[in-house]
Steps between C-alpha positions, in 0.01 A plus 500: 500500500639556149251256344216689668635830366539349154141373499369843604716660232351287222147581619590870521630509143203308357236709679660832403565401140156364416311772687694784339472329164121520514470857622264705287666784314487844656635635175199426281414746229243763567220411261207550732184691429552857388308755300767560233664189352782487244559204272861406413471390139866513401829439684834542319869488594823646367867496597495139622746365245613220733230479766207276416164673497358257755758616756365855473138387502561313825588827677221728383159542659286483184468318167297518180132459562506639855242753612635731769364796690623828357596623848702183565698508176779742615572279800511186287741665257724625784514158666573333165783743434647439847479123456693522173759737643565263790604228256876509430421524129427861404664837547181687410130417475231721348127415477284710265125498444313597185122534471362301209137587566294643784555197728774310317874524575827407335782456756859496377792383718843624398817371668873566470679173566823466691820335384446139608839334453727621778865389493618482858845624593511641848760591754351433844626453855512217750355711782141496620412831332667785313527721808684228694751468214543877466591521867810281452561535124678165486564444128598137557133433581387577146307244294457490122182356352424428135206342321167601353134542580232487235185683606171439324626173355276385211295818558322340796661696786719201579854550631789269423858556602838373612797667660822418678691678775878500520737664744458513873210253473399260225148425386300355210129578474237384250132595500184489293215708644132559423434191287122508451304181437176648365386770257319683780842550666378394843719196572873482461835400645858616552822296531830595665842337542800645679850384599713732711833493684624759746851597597358670807175460686355639824496246781389709798373848593694706753427861591205473259727448200607195304825332594629320192733206447743490209731211417809519280485280194164342576132580497331546835160397368362306202131478425244434232126541481232392255148634533172531319179698539144454389287815493135575443435856382145587598511838326746786447664567837371189678692173505552182703835320487609157625874436504714194569880502527794281590813656652836336569787671683843402633728721709849488640535326838654824626157664486346237726790537740454877518118482511344163593156653431575570133323168433250321720705179468872418533530401132703703251217481250141612523216425262134579519183540299267793550137548406388857442167676449460865399182699452554840340232765445651810339283791387762774526528757222870420451723201561812714549389809697127487584305810602154343541340159548590213731673163509448194721746213493489185711814286506502159670781247482576171671871423487620147565204273429587130563749402230833571671465441876878503558505875427255550790321791329126544543328833556210702366521869414199725439548858381208728411583831334260786428573839347267788427550819298266796512535796265368836619519804283686478170850460637485339846469137600519313831635144493504247784619141524466243779691171490469228765697177527420209731687170521379168638667168564856387557828683528608688191857482365695824493501532122119477479417724795474857374289804572621851415794590281452248219165489319330754729665814633444786738655814361791639697629152594659405167828407672327255736326164490250398767412131532201347672212255475236774482487863402269794431588779258310819420617734221340841442554744214367846422574560130498824304519501120784743443512449123190357327552226245693666219552332164790603278694359208875447496628616160715288270365171640303335216315246716180616672550228763791706635463851363162577658553547874285602794613641833312569825659637819350452847600650833408283800499528879499169684468338842570129555437285810597137561535235770680166469453220752793267560489238776859378448680590824846462344407730210361765735827514696689648204220686317281784625259588219265204546233507773496879494310771315671618181395824336635748249400803299628707214458623144536342154549629149368252241567499125265275301573431134423246230574126517381514866817674612479682833794679663448593865715719724417480871605708797402324822540518877448182705425443869874472569541860388695397190461723196576365154450554129406180314456418133246242373372380163153393614196638679486448879171304471 
């Protein structure tokens, strides 16, 4: 049975990868027949003291020698500006045009670069999210992290970094991302390595909340993972990624006594290899808080493969995700997201079987986790631009990377709906949120500033009648 699933999985990955890889671009430049054509004779750049010129050229919709329709030029400039702003490289982007002759243009691209070397020193929490920690305010669950991340390494939009975590948990992480192989910046790779140890880890869910195990003087769980990705970037906003990873984990025998389904084998250790494919098509106007455009993301992963049969892990997960944003009027926008997850194959261990409350969330249920093999989630936002993008300068700061700031404020009304399917009879005896309709509604106040920082304050009411204020540092979708 597992060999048959594995064979189908390989075929699935190969067919999807090679078919998507050869899709013709829907993003091609508009250079078709038109009555009034402009010739781009000169293209210049300024402000990119670190960023290589080829990185900027890769994101824009035109180059020297192009002939474009006059009516299409504003759209090409807007899309180029949005592509550059979605890179984590610039605080501000400005594209100017200058007429050299009747049909000849000079286009100048001016950027304000960010500060790329970020020393990391954070005080975080061992809980699943900030709201869960704020509910208990247990200061013993604090973690300290220190290290660095270097954005735009070598001026090629590469990221390299290392950091360690000390306190309630311990962790060492190393990574090198966006290593391109070619000048066209279409093919590249990323590498990751992580070792982590936990004083406390969830071992079961009861009353739709984690029940955690903590041991005195010993770690409950030790793990490490090494992974790599190859990606093919078709064009700005469209990418295919193949990932391969090895994960090793050991836990205390107490966990297996309390929850025999934590693993899918009686061993104290578990190791597996996963193969992952991601297709991502993103043509939103913003990476942080979009108001127009759409995004389609297909995630497929086979966990287990054939290398470690004693762990008894082998299942396939497919998760399509589509979001759409439609602006109407100058200040209003309607955003919708649909996420589906479907699992195939053998039994999944507890620590790999998640649904809502970890990576994906339904607002109003921040205190809960809902596990299951399959789920459907629909998020809906009606956004109003309360304060248009306002740029101001903070006095007495000599560095433009920090002194020049922008701020936008949005007011949102939202409705979320979700359903999680769980066929585990034992789980369903102590948890009530799976296999039932979940829904919530409320309002949000969103503050968007530079360096992709978004502060979000939610007031929500869920189907249980619970009313809460929640604080987040990311967009809902």
